[in-house]
DSSP file (Angstrom, degrees, kcal/mol; ACC not computed):
  #  RESIDUE AA STRUCTURE BP1 BP2  ACC     N-H-->O    O-->H-N    N-H-->O    O-->H-N    TCO  KAPPA ALPHA  PHI   PSI    X-CA   Y-CA   Z-CA
    1    1 A M     >        0   0    0      0, 0.0     4,-1.8     0, 0.0     5,-0.1   0.000 360.0 360.0 360.0 -46.2    0.0    0.0    0.0
    2    2 A K  H  >  +     0   0    0      1,-0.2     4,-2.4     2,-0.2     5,-0.2   0.889 360.0  54.7 -65.6 -37.1    2.8    2.4    0.9
    3    3 A K  H  > S+     0   0    0      1,-0.2     4,-2.3     2,-0.2    -1,-0.2   0.898 107.3  50.0 -63.1 -40.1    4.7    1.5   -2.2
    4    4 A R  H  > S+     0   0    0      2,-0.2     4,-1.9     1,-0.2    -1,-0.2   0.886 111.1  48.8 -66.2 -39.1    1.7    2.3   -4.4
    5    5 A T  H  X S+     0   0    0     -4,-1.8     4,-2.2     2,-0.2    -2,-0.2   0.896 111.3  50.3 -67.6 -40.2    1.3    5.7   -2.7
    6    6 A L  H  X S+     0   0    0     -4,-2.4     4,-2.5     2,-0.2     5,-0.2   0.910 109.8  50.0 -64.7 -43.0    5.0    6.5   -3.1
    7    7 A N  H  X S+     0   0    0     -4,-2.3     4,-2.3     1,-0.2    -1,-0.2   0.894 111.8  48.3 -62.6 -39.8    4.9    5.6   -6.8
    8    8 A R  H  X S+     0   0    0     -4,-1.9     4,-1.3     2,-0.2    -1,-0.2   0.880 110.7  51.3 -68.7 -37.0    1.8    7.8   -7.3
    9    9 A Y  H  < S+     0   0    0     -4,-2.2     4,-0.3     2,-0.2    -2,-0.2   0.914 113.0  44.9 -65.4 -43.0    3.5   10.7   -5.4
   10   10 A I  H >< S+     0   0    0     -4,-2.5     3,-1.4     1,-0.2    -2,-0.2   0.885 109.9  55.5 -68.3 -38.6    6.6   10.4   -7.6
   11   11 A A  H >< S+     0   0    0     -4,-2.3     3,-0.6     1,-0.3    -1,-0.2   0.791 102.8  56.6 -65.5 -27.7    4.6   10.2  -10.8
   12   12 A D  T 3< S+     0   0    0     -4,-1.3    -1,-0.3     1,-0.2    -2,-0.2   0.530  92.2  73.6 -81.0  -5.2    2.8   13.4  -10.0
   13   13 A E  T X   +     0   0    0     -3,-1.4     3,-1.6    -4,-0.3     4,-0.3  -0.030  60.8 145.6-101.6  31.4    6.1   15.4   -9.8
   14   14 A K  T <   +     0   0    0     -3,-0.6    -3,-0.0     1,-0.2    -4,-0.0  -0.484  69.3  22.9 -67.2 135.3    6.9   15.5  -13.5
   15   15 A G  T 3> S+     0   0    0     -2,-0.2     4,-1.6     3,-0.0    -1,-0.2   0.430  84.2 118.8  88.8  -0.1    8.6   18.8  -14.4
   16   16 A Q  H <> S+     0   0    0     -3,-1.6     4,-2.3     1,-0.2     5,-0.2   0.881  72.3  55.2 -66.9 -36.7    9.9   19.4  -10.8
   17   17 A A  H  > S+     0   0    0     -4,-0.3     4,-2.6     1,-0.2    -1,-0.2   0.879 104.8  54.4 -63.2 -37.4   13.5   19.3  -12.0
   18   18 A L  H  > S+     0   0    0      2,-0.2     4,-2.5     1,-0.2    -1,-0.2   0.918 108.9  47.4 -62.7 -43.2   12.8   22.0  -14.6
   19   19 A I  H  X S+     0   0    0     -4,-1.6     4,-2.3     2,-0.2    -2,-0.2   0.909 112.6  49.1 -65.2 -42.1   11.4   24.3  -11.9
   20   20 A I  H  X S+     0   0    0     -4,-2.3     4,-2.4     2,-0.2    -2,-0.2   0.919 112.3  48.1 -63.6 -43.5   14.3   23.7   -9.6
   21   21 A V  H  X S+     0   0    0     -4,-2.6     4,-2.5     2,-0.2    -2,-0.2   0.906 111.1  50.7 -64.2 -41.7   16.8   24.4  -12.4
   22   22 A M  H  X S+     0   0    0     -4,-2.5     4,-2.2     2,-0.2    -1,-0.2   0.906 111.1  48.4 -63.4 -41.3   14.9   27.6  -13.4
   23   23 A I  H  X S+     0   0    0     -4,-2.3     4,-2.6     2,-0.2    -2,-0.2   0.919 112.0  49.2 -65.1 -43.2   15.0   28.9   -9.8
   24   24 A L  H  X S+     0   0    0     -4,-2.4     4,-2.6     1,-0.2    -2,-0.2   0.894 110.9  50.2 -63.1 -39.8   18.7   28.1   -9.5
   25   25 A M  H  X S+     0   0    0     -4,-2.5     4,-2.3     2,-0.2    -1,-0.2   0.899 111.2  49.0 -64.9 -40.0   19.4   29.9  -12.8
   26   26 A L  H  X S+     0   0    0     -4,-2.2     4,-2.2     2,-0.2    -2,-0.2   0.929 112.8  46.8 -64.7 -45.6   17.5   32.9  -11.6
   27   27 A V  H  X S+     0   0    0     -4,-2.6     4,-1.2     1,-0.2    -2,-0.2   0.922 113.4  48.3 -63.8 -43.7   19.3   33.0   -8.2
   28   28 A S  H  X S+     0   0    0     -4,-2.6     4,-3.1     1,-0.2     5,-0.2   0.876 111.0  51.1 -66.6 -35.7   22.7   32.6   -9.9
   29   29 A A  H  X S+     0   0    0     -4,-2.3     4,-1.9     1,-0.2    -1,-0.2   0.891 108.0  52.7 -66.2 -38.2   21.9   35.4  -12.4
   30   30 A L  H  < S+     0   0    0     -4,-2.2    -1,-0.2     1,-0.2    -2,-0.2   0.759 117.6  38.4 -68.3 -23.2   20.9   37.7   -9.6
   31   31 A V  H  X S+     0   0    0     -4,-1.2     4,-1.2    -5,-0.2    -2,-0.2   0.853 116.5  48.0 -91.8 -41.5   24.2   37.0   -7.9
   32   32 A I  H  X S+     0   0    0     -4,-3.1     4,-2.6     1,-0.2     5,-0.2   0.892 103.4  59.0 -72.4 -41.1   26.5   36.9  -10.9
   33   33 A V  H  X S+     0   0    0     -4,-1.9     4,-2.0    -5,-0.2    -1,-0.2   0.928 108.7  43.4 -60.3 -48.5   25.4   40.1  -12.7
   34   34 A P  H  > S+     0   0    0      0, 0.0     4,-2.3     0, 0.0    -1,-0.2   0.870 112.9  54.1 -64.8 -32.5   26.2   42.5   -9.8
   35   35 A M  H  X S+     0   0    0     -4,-1.2     4,-2.5     2,-0.2    -2,-0.2   0.922 108.5  48.3 -65.4 -42.6   29.5   40.7   -9.2
   36   36 A L  H  X S+     0   0    0     -4,-2.6     4,-2.5     1,-0.2    -1,-0.2   0.890 111.0  51.2 -64.2 -38.8   30.5   41.2  -12.8
   37   37 A S  H  X S+     0   0    0     -4,-2.0     4,-2.1    -5,-0.2    -1,-0.2   0.911 110.6  48.8 -63.1 -42.2   29.5   44.8  -12.6
   38   38 A H  H  X S+     0   0    0     -4,-2.3     4,-2.0     2,-0.2    -2,-0.2   0.908 111.8  48.5 -65.0 -42.4   31.6   45.2   -9.5
   39   39 A V  H  X S+     0   0    0     -4,-2.5     4,-2.3     1,-0.2    -2,-0.2   0.907 110.2  52.6 -64.8 -41.3   34.6   43.5  -11.1
   40   40 A G  H  X S+     0   0    0     -4,-2.5     4,-1.9     1,-0.2    -2,-0.2   0.900 109.6  47.4 -62.3 -41.4   34.3   45.7  -14.2
   41   41 A S  H  X S+     0   0    0     -4,-2.1     4,-2.3     1,-0.2    -1,-0.2   0.862 110.6  53.3 -69.2 -34.0   34.3   48.9  -12.2
   42   42 A G  H  X S+     0   0    0     -4,-2.0     4,-2.1     2,-0.2    -2,-0.2   0.888 108.4  49.7 -65.7 -38.8   37.3   47.7  -10.2
   43   43 A L  H  X S+     0   0    0     -4,-2.3     4,-2.2     2,-0.2    -2,-0.2   0.892 110.2  51.2 -65.9 -38.7   39.2   47.1  -13.4
   44   44 A K  H  X S+     0   0    0     -4,-1.9     4,-2.1     2,-0.2    -2,-0.2   0.925 111.2  46.2 -65.4 -44.1   38.3   50.5  -14.7
   45   45 A S  H  X S+     0   0    0     -4,-2.3     4,-2.2     1,-0.2    -1,-0.2   0.870 111.5  52.7 -68.0 -34.6   39.5   52.2  -11.5
   46   46 A G  H  X S+     0   0    0     -4,-2.1     4,-2.2     2,-0.2    -1,-0.2   0.887 108.6  50.4 -64.5 -38.6   42.7   50.1  -11.6
   47   47 A K  H  X S+     0   0    0     -4,-2.2     4,-2.5     2,-0.2    -2,-0.2   0.897 109.1  51.5 -65.1 -40.4   43.3   51.2  -15.2
   48   48 A D  H  X S+     0   0    0     -4,-2.1     4,-2.3     2,-0.2    -2,-0.2   0.906 109.8  49.0 -63.3 -41.9   42.8   54.9  -14.2
   49   49 A V  H  X S+     0   0    0     -4,-2.2     4,-2.3     2,-0.2    -1,-0.2   0.909 110.9  50.7 -63.9 -41.6   45.4   54.5  -11.3
   50   50 A Y  H  X S+     0   0    0     -4,-2.2     4,-2.4     1,-0.2    -2,-0.2   0.919 110.2  49.5 -62.3 -43.5   47.8   52.9  -13.7
   51   51 A E  H  X S+     0   0    0     -4,-2.5     4,-2.6     1,-0.2     5,-0.2   0.907 109.9  51.1 -63.7 -40.8   47.4   55.7  -16.2
   52   52 A E  H  X S+     0   0    0     -4,-2.3     4,-2.1     1,-0.2    -1,-0.2   0.914 112.0  46.7 -62.8 -41.9   48.0   58.3  -13.5
   53   53 A R  H  X S+     0   0    0     -4,-2.3     4,-2.3     2,-0.2    -1,-0.2   0.892 111.7  51.7 -65.9 -38.8   51.2   56.6  -12.4
   54   54 A M  H  X S+     0   0    0     -4,-2.4     4,-2.4     2,-0.2    -2,-0.2   0.925 110.7  47.2 -64.3 -44.5   52.3   56.3  -16.0
   55   55 A Y  H  X S+     0   0    0     -4,-2.6     4,-2.4     1,-0.2    -1,-0.2   0.875 111.4  51.8 -65.0 -37.0   51.8   60.0  -16.7
   56   56 A A  H  X S+     0   0    0     -4,-2.1     4,-2.3    -5,-0.2    -1,-0.2   0.902 109.9  49.3 -65.0 -40.4   53.6   60.9  -13.4
   57   57 A Q  H  X S+     0   0    0     -4,-2.3     4,-2.6     2,-0.2    -2,-0.2   0.922 111.6  48.5 -64.3 -44.1   56.5   58.8  -14.5
   58   58 A Y  H  X S+     0   0    0     -4,-2.4     4,-2.5     1,-0.2    -2,-0.2   0.897 111.3  50.6 -62.6 -40.3   56.6   60.4  -17.9
   59   59 A A  H  X S+     0   0    0     -4,-2.4     4,-2.0     2,-0.2    -2,-0.2   0.909 111.4  47.8 -64.6 -41.8   56.5   63.9  -16.3
   60   60 A A  H  X S+     0   0    0     -4,-2.3     4,-2.1     2,-0.2    -2,-0.2   0.922 112.5  48.9 -65.2 -43.7   59.3   63.0  -13.9
   61   61 A D  H  X S+     0   0    0     -4,-2.6     4,-2.5     1,-0.2    -2,-0.2   0.917 111.9  48.1 -62.3 -43.0   61.4   61.7  -16.7
   62   62 A S  H  X S+     0   0    0     -4,-2.5     4,-2.5     1,-0.2    -1,-0.2   0.857 109.1  54.5 -68.7 -32.5   60.8   64.7  -18.9
   63   63 A G  H  X S+     0   0    0     -4,-2.0     4,-2.3     2,-0.2    -1,-0.2   0.911 109.9  46.3 -64.0 -42.1   61.7   67.0  -16.0
   64   64 A V  H  X S+     0   0    0     -4,-2.1     4,-2.5     2,-0.2    -2,-0.2   0.926 113.1  49.3 -65.1 -44.8   65.0   65.3  -15.5
   65   65 A E  H  X S+     0   0    0     -4,-2.5     4,-2.3     1,-0.2    -2,-0.2   0.901 111.5  49.6 -61.2 -40.9   65.7   65.4  -19.2
   66   66 A D  H  X S+     0   0    0     -4,-2.5     4,-2.6     2,-0.2    -1,-0.2   0.912 110.6  49.7 -64.7 -42.8   64.8   69.1  -19.3
   67   67 A A  H  X S+     0   0    0     -4,-2.3     4,-2.3     1,-0.2    -2,-0.2   0.917 111.6  48.6 -63.0 -42.8   67.1   69.8  -16.3
   68   68 A L  H  X S+     0   0    0     -4,-2.5     4,-2.4     2,-0.2    -2,-0.2   0.905 111.4  50.2 -63.2 -41.2   70.0   68.0  -18.0
   69   69 A Y  H  X S+     0   0    0     -4,-2.3     4,-2.5     2,-0.2     5,-0.2   0.928 111.2  48.1 -62.9 -45.1   69.4   69.9  -21.2
   70   70 A K  H  X S+     0   0    0     -4,-2.6     4,-2.6     1,-0.2     5,-0.3   0.898 112.1  49.3 -64.7 -39.7   69.4   73.2  -19.4
   71   71 A I  H  X S+     0   0    0     -4,-2.3     4,-1.8     1,-0.2    -1,-0.2   0.922 113.5  46.6 -63.7 -43.3   72.6   72.4  -17.5
   72   72 A Q  H  < S+     0   0    0     -4,-2.4    -2,-0.2    -5,-0.2    -1,-0.2   0.861 118.7  40.0 -69.7 -35.4   74.4   71.3  -20.7
   73   73 A T  H  < S+     0   0    0     -4,-2.5    -2,-0.2    -5,-0.2    -1,-0.2   0.849 119.2  43.8 -83.8 -33.6   73.3   74.3  -22.7
   74   74 A D  H  < S+     0   0    0     -4,-2.6    -2,-0.2     1,-0.3    -3,-0.2   0.808 126.0  30.9 -80.4 -29.5   73.7   77.0  -20.0
   75   75 A Y    ><  +     0   0    0     -4,-1.8     3,-1.4    -5,-0.3    -1,-0.3  -0.661  65.3 162.8-128.5  75.6   77.1   75.7  -18.8
   76   76 A P  T 3  S+     0   0    0      0, 0.0    -1,-0.1     0, 0.0    -2,-0.1   0.703  71.3  64.9 -70.8 -16.6   78.9   74.1  -21.7
   77   77 A D  T 3  S+     0   0    0     -3,-0.1    -5,-0.1     2,-0.1     3,-0.1   0.524  74.1 113.1 -84.5  -4.0   82.2   74.2  -19.9
   78   78 A L  S <  S-     0   0    0     -3,-1.4     2,-0.1    -7,-0.2     4,-0.0  -0.429  75.2-111.5 -66.8 139.6   81.2   71.8  -17.2
   79   79 A P        -     0   0    0      0, 0.0    -1,-0.1     0, 0.0     3,-0.1  -0.413  13.7-135.0 -69.9 149.2   83.0   68.5  -17.3
   80   80 A V  S    S+     0   0    0      1,-0.2     2,-0.4    -2,-0.1    -2,-0.0   0.905  94.8  37.1 -70.0 -41.2   81.0   65.5  -18.3
   81   81 A V  S    S-     0   0    0      2,-0.0     2,-0.6    -3,-0.0    -1,-0.2  -0.942  86.2-130.0-114.0 133.3   82.4   63.3  -15.5
   82   82 A W        -     0   0    0     -2,-0.4     2,-0.9     1,-0.1    -4,-0.0  -0.721  15.7-165.5 -84.8 119.1   83.2   64.9  -12.1
   83   83 A D        +     0   0    0     -2,-0.6    -1,-0.1     3,-0.0    -2,-0.0  -0.567  25.3 167.7-102.5  67.7   86.8   64.0  -11.1
   84   84 A G    >   -     0   0    0     -2,-0.9     3,-1.5     1,-0.1    -2,-0.0  -0.198  51.9 -99.8 -76.2 171.7   86.5   64.9   -7.5
   85   85 A P  T 3  S+     0   0    0      0, 0.0    -1,-0.1     0, 0.0    -2,-0.0   0.680 117.0  66.7 -67.3 -16.4   89.0   64.1   -4.7
   86   86 A W  T 3         0   0    0      1,-0.2    -3,-0.0     0, 0.0    -2,-0.0   0.523 360.0 360.0 -84.0  -3.3   86.8   61.2   -3.5
   87   87 A I    <         0   0    0     -3,-1.5    -1,-0.2     0, 0.0    -4,-0.0   0.456 360.0 360.0 -95.1 360.0   87.4   59.2   -6.8
């Protein structure tokens, strides 16, 4: 008697796996989409920081080059290598 009731109960649950899969897909979509958005914004801010550091490095390099150029053009008699007493 119990076996017959169990078989009838299982037979009435056709399509239950589809509903469970659809619910899992909905929940995972609700979790994954905001996570991807968060990761994307983090990548963008990381790129901005990298660009700022790169521009700062270029500015520092050009400042050094400009200073060397001005020293070489304003004081052409300076020796290229300093032969101080400590060498």
